[in-house]
Jmol script that loads the backbone (N, CA, C; Angstrom):
load data "model"
ATOM      1  N   UNK A   1       0.841  -1.185   0.000  1.00  0.00           N
ATOM      2  CA  UNK A   1       0.000   0.000   0.000  1.00  0.00           C
ATOM      3  C   UNK A   1       0.885   1.247   0.000  1.00  0.00           C
ATOM      4  N   UNK A   2       0.533   2.163  -0.815  1.00  0.00           N
ATOM      5  CA  UNK A   2       1.251   3.435  -0.827  1.00  0.00           C
ATOM      6  C   UNK A   2       0.881   4.230   0.420  1.00  0.00           C
ATOM      7  N   UNK A   3       1.853   4.936   0.933  1.00  0.00           N
ATOM      8  CA  UNK A   3       1.605   5.787   2.097  1.00  0.00           C
ATOM      9  C   UNK A   3       1.765   7.242   1.697  1.00  0.00           C
ATOM     10  N   UNK A   4       0.961   8.105   2.300  1.00  0.00           N
ATOM     11  CA  UNK A   4       1.123   9.531   2.008  1.00  0.00           C
ATOM     12  C   UNK A   4       2.433  10.045   2.593  1.00  0.00           C
ATOM     13  N   UNK A   5       2.920  11.112   2.020  1.00  0.00           N
ATOM     14  CA  UNK A   5       4.123  11.746   2.545  1.00  0.00           C
ATOM     15  C   UNK A   5       3.841  12.176   3.988  1.00  0.00           C
ATOM     16  N   UNK A   6       4.806  11.959   4.898  1.00  0.00           N
ATOM     17  CA  UNK A   6       4.571  12.311   6.307  1.00  0.00           C
ATOM     18  C   UNK A   6       4.124  13.760   6.522  1.00  0.00           C
ATOM     19  N   UNK A   7       4.652  14.683   5.736  1.00  0.00           N
ATOM     20  CA  UNK A   7       4.256  16.088   5.913  1.00  0.00           C
ATOM     21  C   UNK A   7       2.788  16.294   5.545  1.00  0.00           C
ATOM     22  N   UNK A   8       2.334  15.608   4.513  1.00  0.00           N
ATOM     23  CA  UNK A   8       0.930  15.713   4.094  1.00  0.00           C
ATOM     24  C   UNK A   8       0.037  15.072   5.149  1.00  0.00           C
ATOM     25  N   UNK A   9       0.429  13.897   5.616  1.00  0.00           N
ATOM     26  CA  UNK A   9      -0.346  13.204   6.635  1.00  0.00           C
ATOM     27  C   UNK A   9      -0.403  14.024   7.920  1.00  0.00           C
ATOM     28  N   UNK A  10       0.717  14.621   8.317  1.00  0.00           N
ATOM     29  CA  UNK A  10       0.762  15.458   9.520  1.00  0.00           C
ATOM     30  C   UNK A  10      -0.201  16.630   9.388  1.00  0.00           C
ATOM     31  N   UNK A  11      -0.235  17.257   8.212  1.00  0.00           N
ATOM     32  CA  UNK A  11      -1.138  18.396   8.001  1.00  0.00           C
ATOM     33  C   UNK A  11      -2.596  17.959   8.104  1.00  0.00           C
ATOM     34  N   UNK A  12      -2.936  16.809   7.520  1.00  0.00           N
ATOM     35  CA  UNK A  12      -4.309  16.305   7.587  1.00  0.00           C
ATOM     36  C   UNK A  12      -4.721  16.017   9.030  1.00  0.00           C
ATOM     37  N   UNK A  13      -3.853  15.332   9.764  1.00  0.00           N
ATOM     38  CA  UNK A  13      -4.148  14.986  11.152  1.00  0.00           C
ATOM     39  C   UNK A  13      -4.300  16.251  11.989  1.00  0.00           C
ATOM     40  N   UNK A  14      -3.364  17.164  11.845  1.00  0.00           N
ATOM     41  CA  UNK A  14      -3.425  18.403  12.636  1.00  0.00           C
ATOM     42  C   UNK A  14      -4.700  19.182  12.344  1.00  0.00           C
ATOM     43  N   UNK A  15      -5.034  19.311  11.070  1.00  0.00           N
ATOM     44  CA  UNK A  15      -6.224  20.086  10.705  1.00  0.00           C
ATOM     45  C   UNK A  15      -7.493  19.389  11.206  1.00  0.00           C
ATOM     46  N   UNK A  16      -7.556  18.067  11.036  1.00  0.00           N
ATOM     47  CA  UNK A  16      -8.745  17.341  11.495  1.00  0.00           C
ATOM     48  C   UNK A  16      -8.894  17.457  13.012  1.00  0.00           C
ATOM     49  N   UNK A  17      -7.811  17.258  13.744  1.00  0.00           N
ATOM     50  CA  UNK A  17      -7.885  17.316  15.208  1.00  0.00           C
ATOM     51  C   UNK A  17      -8.233  18.718  15.701  1.00  0.00           C
ATOM     52  N   UNK A  18      -7.697  19.747  15.068  1.00  0.00           N
ATOM     53  CA  UNK A  18      -8.026  21.121  15.466  1.00  0.00           C
ATOM     54  C   UNK A  18      -9.497  21.418  15.189  1.00  0.00           C
ATOM     55  N   UNK A  19      -9.973  20.983  14.019  1.00  0.00           N
ATOM     56  CA  UNK A  19     -11.372  21.211  13.671  1.00  0.00           C
ATOM     57  C   UNK A  19     -12.301  20.425  14.592  1.00  0.00           C
ATOM     58  N   UNK A  20     -11.915  19.201  14.923  1.00  0.00           N
ATOM     59  CA  UNK A  20     -12.726  18.385  15.835  1.00  0.00           C
ATOM     60  C   UNK A  20     -12.807  19.022  17.219  1.00  0.00           C
ATOM     61  N   UNK A  21     -11.684  19.531  17.703  1.00  0.00           N
ATOM     62  CA  UNK A  21     -11.674  20.191  19.017  1.00  0.00           C
ATOM     63  C   UNK A  21     -12.565  21.430  18.999  1.00  0.00           C
ATOM     64  N   UNK A  22     -12.502  22.197  17.923  1.00  0.00           N
ATOM     65  CA  UNK A  22     -13.337  23.398  17.814  1.00  0.00           C
ATOM     66  C   UNK A  22     -14.813  23.017  17.748  1.00  0.00           C
ATOM     67  N   UNK A  23     -15.125  21.930  17.038  1.00  0.00           N
ATOM     68  CA  UNK A  23     -16.522  21.507  16.935  1.00  0.00           C
ATOM     69  C   UNK A  23     -17.029  21.001  18.285  1.00  0.00           C
ATOM     70  N   UNK A  24     -16.173  20.290  19.039  1.00  0.00           N
ATOM     71  CA  UNK A  24     -16.580  19.810  20.364  1.00  0.00           C
ATOM     72  C   UNK A  24     -16.844  20.980  21.304  1.00  0.00           C
ATOM     73  N   UNK A  25     -16.046  22.012  21.175  1.00  0.00           N
ATOM     74  CA  UNK A  25     -16.230  23.187  22.043  1.00  0.00           C
ATOM     75  C   UNK A  25     -17.552  23.874  21.742  1.00  0.00           C
ATOM     76  N   UNK A  26     -17.901  23.955  20.452  1.00  0.00           N
ATOM     77  CA  UNK A  26     -19.153  24.595  20.057  1.00  0.00           C
ATOM     78  C   UNK A  26     -20.303  23.622  19.957  1.00  0.00           C
ATOM     79  N   UNK A  27     -20.003  22.323  19.940  1.00  0.00           N
ATOM     80  CA  UNK A  27     -20.967  21.240  19.840  1.00  0.00           C
ATOM     81  C   UNK A  27     -22.032  21.459  18.767  1.00  0.00           C
ATOM     82  N   UNK A  28     -21.610  21.595  17.503  1.00  0.00           N
ATOM     83  CA  UNK A  28     -22.620  21.711  16.448  1.00  0.00           C
ATOM     84  C   UNK A  28     -23.321  20.366  16.244  1.00  0.00           C
ATOM     85  N   UNK A  29     -24.530  20.399  15.734  1.00  0.00           N
ATOM     86  CA  UNK A  29     -25.307  19.174  15.537  1.00  0.00           C
ATOM     87  C   UNK A  29     -24.754  18.347  14.381  1.00  0.00           C
ATOM     88  N   UNK A  30     -24.262  18.995  13.353  1.00  0.00           N
ATOM     89  CA  UNK A  30     -23.787  18.297  12.161  1.00  0.00           C
ATOM     90  C   UNK A  30     -22.348  18.725  11.869  1.00  0.00           C
ATOM     91  N   UNK A  31     -21.446  17.767  11.631  1.00  0.00           N
ATOM     92  CA  UNK A  31     -20.069  18.164  11.335  1.00  0.00           C
ATOM     93  C   UNK A  31     -19.998  18.976  10.037  1.00  0.00           C
ATOM     94  N   UNK A  32     -19.026  19.850   9.986  1.00  0.00           N
ATOM     95  CA  UNK A  32     -18.872  20.699   8.819  1.00  0.00           C
ATOM     96  C   UNK A  32     -18.454  19.875   7.608  1.00  0.00           C
ATOM     97  N   UNK A  33     -18.641  20.434   6.447  1.00  0.00           N
ATOM     98  CA  UNK A  33     -18.225  19.769   5.207  1.00  0.00           C
ATOM     99  C   UNK A  33     -16.717  19.549   5.208  1.00  0.00           C
ATOM    100  N   UNK A  34     -15.968  20.490   5.751  1.00  0.00           N
ATOM    101  CA  UNK A  34     -14.506  20.346   5.802  1.00  0.00           C
ATOM    102  C   UNK A  34     -14.112  19.178   6.692  1.00  0.00           C
ATOM    103  N   UNK A  35     -14.787  19.007   7.809  1.00  0.00           N
ATOM    104  CA  UNK A  35     -14.488  17.889   8.705  1.00  0.00           C
ATOM    105  C   UNK A  35     -14.783  16.566   8.016  1.00  0.00           C
ATOM    106  N   UNK A  36     -15.876  16.501   7.282  1.00  0.00           N
ATOM    107  CA  UNK A  36     -16.204  15.270   6.542  1.00  0.00           C
ATOM    108  C   UNK A  36     -15.164  15.002   5.468  1.00  0.00           C
ATOM    109  N   UNK A  37     -14.730  16.049   4.769  1.00  0.00           N
ATOM    110  CA  UNK A  37     -13.699  15.883   3.731  1.00  0.00           C
ATOM    111  C   UNK A  37     -12.382  15.396   4.331  1.00  0.00           C
ATOM    112  N   UNK A  38     -11.995  15.972   5.446  1.00  0.00           N
ATOM    113  CA  UNK A  38     -10.756  15.556   6.104  1.00  0.00           C
ATOM    114  C   UNK A  38     -10.848  14.120   6.598  1.00  0.00           C
ATOM    115  N   UNK A  39     -11.987  13.752   7.179  1.00  0.00           N
ATOM    116  CA  UNK A  39     -12.174  12.386   7.663  1.00  0.00           C
ATOM    117  C   UNK A  39     -12.073  11.403   6.502  1.00  0.00           C
ATOM    118  N   UNK A  40     -12.724  11.722   5.407  1.00  0.00           N
ATOM    119  CA  UNK A  40     -12.672  10.854   4.225  1.00  0.00           C
ATOM    120  C   UNK A  40     -11.237  10.721   3.711  1.00  0.00           C
ATOM    121  N   UNK A  41     -10.536  11.832   3.608  1.00  0.00           N
ATOM    122  CA  UNK A  41      -9.164  11.819   3.095  1.00  0.00           C
ATOM    123  C   UNK A  41      -8.241  11.039   4.019  1.00  0.00           C
ATOM    124  N   UNK A  42      -8.416  11.183   5.321  1.00  0.00           N
ATOM    125  CA  UNK A  42      -7.619  10.407   6.273  1.00  0.00           C
ATOM    126  C   UNK A  42      -7.887   8.909   6.118  1.00  0.00           C
ATOM    127  N   UNK A  43      -9.153   8.550   5.948  1.00  0.00           N
ATOM    128  CA  UNK A  43      -9.492   7.135   5.780  1.00  0.00           C
ATOM    129  C   UNK A  43      -8.882   6.575   4.491  1.00  0.00           C
ATOM    130  N   UNK A  44      -8.997   7.299   3.408  1.00  0.00           N
ATOM    131  CA  UNK A  44      -8.421   6.844   2.141  1.00  0.00           C
ATOM    132  C   UNK A  44      -6.900   6.770   2.254  1.00  0.00           C
ATOM    133  N   UNK A  45      -6.294   7.757   2.881  1.00  0.00           N
ATOM    134  CA  UNK A  45      -4.834   7.810   2.998  1.00  0.00           C
ATOM    135  C   UNK A  45      -4.268   6.670   3.843  1.00  0.00           C
ATOM    136  N   UNK A  46      -5.065   6.193   4.797  1.00  0.00           N
ATOM    137  CA  UNK A  46      -4.575   5.154   5.704  1.00  0.00           C
ATOM    138  C   UNK A  46      -5.172   3.778   5.412  1.00  0.00           C
ATOM    139  N   UNK A  47      -6.070   3.700   4.439  1.00  0.00           N
ATOM    140  CA  UNK A  47      -6.674   2.419   4.088  1.00  0.00           C
ATOM    141  C   UNK A  47      -7.643   1.912   5.141  1.00  0.00           C
ATOM    142  N   UNK A  48      -8.324   2.821   5.815  1.00  0.00           N
ATOM    143  CA  UNK A  48      -9.278   2.450   6.857  1.00  0.00           C
ATOM    144  C   UNK A  48     -10.666   2.945   6.474  1.00  0.00           C
ATOM    145  N   UNK A  49     -11.663   2.560   7.274  1.00  0.00           N
ATOM    146  CA  UNK A  49     -13.038   2.987   6.992  1.00  0.00           C
ATOM    147  C   UNK A  49     -13.639   3.838   8.108  1.00  0.00           C
ATOM    148  N   UNK A  50     -12.898   4.002   9.180  1.00  0.00           N
ATOM    149  CA  UNK A  50     -13.383   4.756  10.331  1.00  0.00           C
ATOM    150  C   UNK A  50     -12.346   5.824  10.675  1.00  0.00           C
ATOM    151  N   UNK A  51     -12.788   7.033  10.910  1.00  0.00           N
ATOM    152  CA  UNK A  51     -11.842   8.125  11.130  1.00  0.00           C
ATOM    153  C   UNK A  51     -11.031   7.918  12.409  1.00  0.00           C
ATOM    154  N   UNK A  52     -11.610   7.327  13.433  1.00  0.00           N
ATOM    155  CA  UNK A  52     -10.839   7.081  14.662  1.00  0.00           C
ATOM    156  C   UNK A  52      -9.709   6.090  14.380  1.00  0.00           C
ATOM    157  N   UNK A  53     -10.005   5.062  13.624  1.00  0.00           N
ATOM    158  CA  UNK A  53      -8.973   4.091  13.239  1.00  0.00           C
ATOM    159  C   UNK A  53      -7.948   4.769  12.331  1.00  0.00           C
ATOM    160  N   UNK A  54      -8.399   5.627  11.436  1.00  0.00           N
ATOM    161  CA  UNK A  54      -7.485   6.352  10.543  1.00  0.00           C
ATOM    162  C   UNK A  54      -6.512   7.204  11.348  1.00  0.00           C
ATOM    163  N   UNK A  55      -7.003   7.857  12.390  1.00  0.00           N
ATOM    164  CA  UNK A  55      -6.132   8.672  13.239  1.00  0.00           C
ATOM    165  C   UNK A  55      -5.114   7.811  13.975  1.00  0.00           C
ATOM    166  N   UNK A  56      -5.545   6.629  14.446  1.00  0.00           N
ATOM    167  CA  UNK A  56      -4.607   5.718  15.114  1.00  0.00           C
ATOM    168  C   UNK A  56      -3.481   5.303  14.166  1.00  0.00           C
ATOM    169  N   UNK A  57      -3.867   4.896  12.966  1.00  0.00           N
ATOM    170  CA  UNK A  57      -2.878   4.467  11.967  1.00  0.00           C
ATOM    171  C   UNK A  57      -1.962   5.636  11.606  1.00  0.00           C
ATOM    172  N   UNK A  58      -2.549   6.800  11.381  1.00  0.00           N
ATOM    173  CA  UNK A  58      -1.754   7.972  11.007  1.00  0.00           C
ATOM    174  C   UNK A  58      -0.744   8.317  12.093  1.00  0.00           C
ATOM    175  N   UNK A  59      -1.172   8.300  13.343  1.00  0.00           N
ATOM    176  CA  UNK A  59      -0.246   8.602  14.444  1.00  0.00           C
ATOM    177  C   UNK A  59       0.873   7.563  14.521  1.00  0.00           C
ATOM    178  N   UNK A  60       0.538   6.301  14.290  1.00  0.00           N
ATOM    179  CA  UNK A  60       1.562   5.254  14.319  1.00  0.00           C
ATOM    180  C   UNK A  60       2.561   5.459  13.180  1.00  0.00           C
ATOM    181  N   UNK A  61       2.063   5.756  11.979  1.00  0.00           N
ATOM    182  CA  UNK A  61       2.956   5.998  10.846  1.00  0.00           C
ATOM    183  C   UNK A  61       3.842   7.212  11.089  1.00  0.00           C
ATOM    184  N   UNK A  62       3.247   8.265  11.626  1.00  0.00           N
ATOM    185  CA  UNK A  62       4.025   9.481  11.859  1.00  0.00           C
ATOM    186  C   UNK A  62       5.091   9.265  12.930  1.00  0.00           C
ATOM    187  N   UNK A  63       4.808   8.398  13.888  1.00  0.00           N
ATOM    188  CA  UNK A  63       5.792   8.118  14.939  1.00  0.00           C
ATOM    189  C   UNK A  63       7.009   7.381  14.384  1.00  0.00           C
ATOM    190  N   UNK A  64       6.819   6.627  13.301  1.00  0.00           N
ATOM    191  CA  UNK A  64       7.932   5.863  12.730  1.00  0.00           C
ATOM    192  C   UNK A  64       8.501   6.515  11.476  1.00  0.00           C
ATOM    193  N   UNK A  65       7.942   7.645  11.081  1.00  0.00           N
ATOM    194  CA  UNK A  65       8.420   8.331   9.868  1.00  0.00           C
ATOM    195  C   UNK A  65       9.789   8.947  10.130  1.00  0.00           C
ATOM    196  N   UNK A  66      10.638   8.953   9.120  1.00  0.00           N
ATOM    197  CA  UNK A  66      11.942   9.600   9.299  1.00  0.00           C
ATOM    198  C   UNK A  66      11.762  11.098   9.531  1.00  0.00           C
ATOM    199  N   UNK A  67      12.703  11.662  10.239  1.00  0.00           N
ATOM    200  CA  UNK A  67      12.665  13.106  10.491  1.00  0.00           C
ATOM    201  C   UNK A  67      12.755  13.846   9.167  1.00  0.00           C
ATOM    202  N   UNK A  68      12.061  14.968   9.053  1.00  0.00           N
ATOM    203  CA  UNK A  68      12.133  15.722   7.805  1.00  0.00           C
ATOM    204  C   UNK A  68      13.558  16.187   7.537  1.00  0.00           C
ATOM    205  N   UNK A  69      13.918  16.157   6.274  1.00  0.00           N
ATOM    206  CA  UNK A  69      15.263  16.600   5.880  1.00  0.00           C
ATOM    207  C   UNK A  69      15.387  18.098   6.105  1.00  0.00           C
ATOM    208  N   UNK A  70      16.534  18.478   6.611  1.00  0.00           N
ATOM    209  CA  UNK A  70      16.770  19.906   6.815  1.00  0.00           C
ATOM    210  C   UNK A  70      17.326  20.500   5.537  1.00  0.00           C
ATOM    211  N   UNK A  71      17.022  21.765   5.340  1.00  0.00           N
ATOM    212  CA  UNK A  71      17.581  22.466   4.186  1.00  0.00           C
ATOM    213  C   UNK A  71      19.081  22.593   4.373  1.00  0.00           C
ATOM    214  N   UNK A  72      19.836  22.399   3.297  1.00  0.00           N
ATOM    215  CA  UNK A  72      21.280  22.572   3.440  1.00  0.00           C
ATOM    216  C   UNK A  72      21.599  24.013   3.796  1.00  0.00           C
ATOM    217  N   UNK A  73      22.648  24.171   4.569  1.00  0.00           N
ATOM    218  CA  UNK A  73      23.060  25.521   4.968  1.00  0.00           C
ATOM    219  C   UNK A  73      23.525  26.295   3.745  1.00  0.00           C
ATOM    220  N   UNK A  74      23.190  27.563   3.688  1.00  0.00           N
ATOM    221  CA  UNK A  74      23.642  28.349   2.543  1.00  0.00           C
ATOM    222  C   UNK A  74      25.165  28.492   2.552  1.00  0.00           C
ATOM    223  N   UNK A  75      25.719  28.549   1.387  1.00  0.00           N
ATOM    224  CA  UNK A  75      27.170  28.709   1.272  1.00  0.00           C
ATOM    225  C   UNK A  75      27.558  30.084   1.782  1.00  0.00           C
ATOM    226  N   UNK A  76      28.577  30.118   2.619  1.00  0.00           N
ATOM    227  CA  UNK A  76      28.999  31.400   3.180  1.00  0.00           C
ATOM    228  C   UNK A  76      30.253  31.931   2.504  1.00  0.00           C
ATOM    229  N   UNK A  77      30.890  31.091   1.736  1.00  0.00           N
ATOM    230  CA  UNK A  77      32.076  31.552   1.027  1.00  0.00           C
ATOM    231  C   UNK A  77      31.811  31.474  -0.464  1.00  0.00           C
ATOM    232  N   UNK A  78      32.488  32.307  -1.160  1.00  0.00           N
ATOM    233  CA  UNK A  78      32.361  32.275  -2.612  1.00  0.00           C
ATOM    234  C   UNK A  78      33.603  31.633  -3.193  1.00  0.00           C
ATOM    235  N   UNK A  79      33.400  30.921  -4.217  1.00  0.00           N
ATOM    236  CA  UNK A  79      34.515  30.251  -4.866  1.00  0.00           C
ATOM    237  C   UNK A  79      35.164  31.225  -5.840  1.00  0.00           C
ATOM    238  N   UNK A  80      36.463  31.394  -5.703  1.00  0.00           N
ATOM    239  CA  UNK A  80      37.162  32.304  -6.603  1.00  0.00           C
ATOM    240  C   UNK A  80      37.458  31.576  -7.901  1.00  0.00           C
ATOM    241  N   UNK A  81      37.270  32.279  -8.940  1.00  0.00           N
ATOM    242  CA  UNK A  81      37.491  31.719 -10.255  1.00  0.00           C
ATOM    243  C   UNK A  81      38.965  31.857 -10.610  1.00  0.00           C
ATOM    244  N   UNK A  82      39.551  30.767 -11.018  1.00  0.00           N
ATOM    245  CA  UNK A  82      40.956  30.839 -11.441  1.00  0.00           C
ATOM    246  C   UNK A  82      41.017  31.205 -12.907  1.00  0.00           C
ATOM    247  N   UNK A  83      41.910  32.106 -13.256  1.00  0.00           N
ATOM    248  CA  UNK A  83      41.981  32.532 -14.653  1.00  0.00           C
ATOM    249  C   UNK A  83      42.478  31.369 -15.528  1.00  0.00           C
ATOM    250  N   UNK A  84      41.900  31.302 -16.693  1.00  0.00           N
ATOM    251  CA  UNK A  84      42.347  30.280 -17.644  1.00  0.00           C
ATOM    252  C   UNK A  84      43.534  30.818 -18.415  1.00  0.00           C
ATOM    253  N   UNK A  85      44.504  29.952 -18.681  1.00  0.00           N
ATOM    254  CA  UNK A  85      45.679  30.432 -19.434  1.00  0.00           C
ATOM    255  C   UNK A  85      45.296  30.805 -20.861  1.00  0.00           C
ATOM    256  N   UNK A  86      45.935  31.835 -21.356  1.00  0.00           N
ATOM    257  CA  UNK A  86      45.660  32.279 -22.717  1.00  0.00           C
ATOM    258  C   UNK A  86      46.395  31.393 -23.700  1.00  0.00           C
ATOM    259  N   UNK A  87      45.798  31.131 -24.852  1.00  0.00           N
ATOM    260  CA  UNK A  87      46.484  30.308 -25.851  1.00  0.00           C
ATOM    261  C   UNK A  87      47.744  30.978 -26.344  1.00  0.00           C
ATOM    262  N   UNK A  88      48.748  30.169 -26.647  1.00  0.00           N
ATOM    263  CA  UNK A  88      50.043  30.693 -27.107  1.00  0.00           C
ATOM    264  C   UNK A  88      50.042  31.047 -28.554  1.00  0.00           C
TER     265      UNK A  88
END
end "model"
wireframe off; spacefill off
backbone 0.3
color backbone group
């Protein structure tokens, strides 16, 4: 099974959990369309059918995902160009 990129999965989980917390605080009767879309995407991304199970799988995958690569440090020195010899 293909797995989503950890950064994409992290964004989905974070957004879903933040939206869920906000909905619990306001206790709306019907989840928002965005929450349904995120739940569906999490389920498809993790190969599950239940959003709670999708979150469990996503958290497990993220815990074992390699650390994100750091950007290489910018070069602080400039390379001097050596003059080319002139033809004789």
